[in-house]
C-alpha positions in Angstrom: -96.0 45.0 -25.1 -92.5 45.9 -23.9 -94.1 48.1 -21.3 -96.5 45.3 -20.3 -93.6 42.9 -19.8 -91.8 45.5 -17.7 -94.9 46.1 -15.6 -95.4 42.3 -15.2 -91.8 42.0 -13.9 -92.4 44.8 -11.4 -96.0 44.2 -10.2 -96.5 40.5 -11.1 -100.0 41.2 -12.3 -101.4 38.6 -14.7 -103.3 41.3 -16.6 -100.0 42.8 -17.7 -98.6 39.5 -18.9 -101.9 38.6 -20.7 -101.8 42.0 -22.5 -98.1 41.5 -23.5 -98.7 38.0 -24.7 -101.7 39.1 -26.8 -99.7 41.8 -28.5 -96.7 39.4 -29.0 -99.1 37.0 -30.7 -100.4 39.7 -33.0 -96.8 40.6 -34.0 -96.0 36.9 -34.6 -99.0 36.6 -36.9 -98.1 39.7 -38.8 -94.5 38.5 -39.2 -95.7 35.1 -40.3 -98.1 36.7 -42.9 -95.1 38.5 -44.4 -95.0 41.9 -42.7 -91.2 42.1 -42.7 -91.2 45.3 -40.6 -92.8 43.3 -37.8 -90.3 40.4 -37.8 -87.7 42.0 -35.5 -90.3 43.2 -33.0 -91.9 39.7 -33.0 -88.6 38.2 -32.1 -87.9 40.8 -29.4 -91.3 40.2 -27.8 -90.7 36.4 -28.0 -87.4 37.0 -26.3 -89.1 39.0 -23.5 -91.6 36.2 -23.0 -88.9 33.5 -22.9 -86.8 35.6 -20.6 -89.4 35.1 -17.9 -88.6 31.4 -17.9 -85.4 29.7 -17.0 -84.4 29.1 -20.6 -81.5 31.6 -20.7 -80.0 30.3 -24.0 -83.3 30.4 -25.9 -83.9 34.0 -24.7 -80.4 35.0 -25.7 -80.9 33.5 -29.2 -84.1 35.4 -29.7 -82.6 38.7 -28.5 -79.7 38.2 -30.9 -82.1 37.3 -33.8 -84.1 40.4 -33.1 -81.0 42.6 -33.2 -80.0 41.1 -36.5 -83.5 41.6 -37.9 -83.5 45.2 -36.8 -80.1 45.8 -38.2 -81.1 44.4 -41.5 -84.2 46.6 -41.6 -82.3 49.7 -40.6 -84.2 50.2 -37.4 -81.3 51.3 -35.2 -83.6 52.6 -32.5 -85.2 49.1 -32.1 -81.8 47.5 -32.3 -80.7 49.7 -29.4 -83.7 48.7 -27.4 -83.0 45.0 -28.1 -79.4 45.4 -26.9 -80.5 47.3 -23.8 -83.1 44.6 -23.0 -80.5 41.8 -23.6 -78.1 43.7 -21.2 -80.8 44.0 -18.5 -81.7 40.3 -19.0 -78.1 39.1 -18.7 -77.5 41.3 -15.7 -80.6 40.0 -14.0 -79.4 36.4 -14.7 -76.1 37.3 -12.9 -73.9 36.9 -16.0 -70.4 38.4 -15.8 -70.4 42.2 -16.2 -68.2 42.0 -19.3 -71.0 40.0 -21.0 -73.9 42.3 -20.3 -71.8 45.5 -20.6 -71.0 44.7 -24.2 -74.7 44.9 -25.0 -75.1 48.0 -23.0 -72.2 49.7 -24.9 -73.8 48.6 -28.2 -77.2 50.1 -27.0 -75.5 53.3 -26.0 -73.7 53.7 -29.3 -76.9 52.9 -31.3 -79.0 55.4 -29.2 -76.2 58.0 -29.9 -76.4 57.3 -33.7 -80.1 57.8 -33.5 -79.6 61.1 -31.7 -81.2 60.1 -28.4 -78.8 62.1 -26.2 -81.1 61.9 -23.1 -81.3 58.1 -23.3 -77.5 57.9 -23.7 -77.1 60.1 -20.5 -79.7 58.0 -18.7 -77.9 54.7 -19.5 -74.5 56.2 -18.4 -76.0 57.5 -15.1 -78.1 54.4 -14.3 -75.3 51.9 -15.0 -72.6 54.2 -13.5 -70.6 54.2 -16.7 -67.6 56.6 -16.9 -68.3 60.0 -18.5 -65.5 59.3 -21.0 -67.6 56.4 -22.3 -66.8 55.8 -25.9 -69.5 56.3 -28.5 -67.5 55.9 -31.6 -67.7 58.8 -34.1 -71.2 59.8 -33.3 -71.4 63.3 -31.7 -73.7 63.1 -28.7 -73.6 65.4 -25.7 -73.2 63.4 -22.5 -74.4 64.5 -19.1 -73.0 62.3 -16.4 -73.0 62.6 -12.7 -70.4 59.8 -12.4 -66.7 59.6 -13.3 
């Protein structure tokens, strides 16, 4: 569903949005039926759907709730994705860099904790973050073409 939302943003094809909504609906039903492992993803997919509207505050709230749910479940990789998506959303909505960069830093740190060195390098390069970018105590090789 995350891919379908991204494809919809890029291509504006209704089929992509329909597929994403259908998957989001399935996750909502699973979470409602008590599948606690689906709760965070349901919230993240709802945030992605609401992010397509003009309701910035509702989308931010859903992203934050998904991050909390993933943290409580110990799914740091999904928590990283939620932070990255929130950063992209806030950047797209022209929020101050300090606001979206905080989420980007959190995503990078979480990806590093998870051991996703290539993803950390990608974020550093795409967002032109300095190579000395702090990742806390987590050892993670960084390959940067900037700073």
